[in-house]
N, C-alpha and C positions, 0 to 999 in steps of 0.2 A: 504494500500500500504506500506508494510514493517513497519507498525507502525508510518508512517510519515503523518502529516497533510498537508493541502495545504500551510500554511505559511512556513513550512520547505522546501517543494518542490520548492516554489517560491524563497526562499533564495538560495537553491542549484543551481537553474537555473540561477539566477542573478550572482552568483559567477562564474559559468561556462562561461557565456557571458563575464564577465570581464577578465577571464583568457585566453580564447581561441579566443575571438572576435566573432562578429555576423556572419562573413562569414564562419567560420570553424564549427559552430554548426550543420548545415545540414549534412556535411560530417561525423562528429562524430556520429550523430544519425543514418545515413545510415549504417556505418560500425558496429555499435553496434547492429542494427537490424539484419544484416546478420549473425553476430556471434551468437546471441541468437537463430536465426532460425536454424542454423547449430547444435547447442547444442540440441535443441528440436528434430530435425530429428534423431540425433544419439541416443537419449534416447528412442525414439519410435521405432526405427529400429536398434537394436544393431547388429553389424557385428559378424560373427562367427570366424573371424581371431584371436581374442584374446583368444579363448578357447584352444589353443594348449598347 
């Protein structure tokens, strides 16, 4: 996972909870997931509008 081990991921998660608070983490994850899904869809189905 991007060259990160579980200890690094745990530290990043802990810092995220400390900065944003436990109530904001699900909202941030949801919006991040939607954004990544949109990027993947655009990569798999490029539109022809940009070819002009």
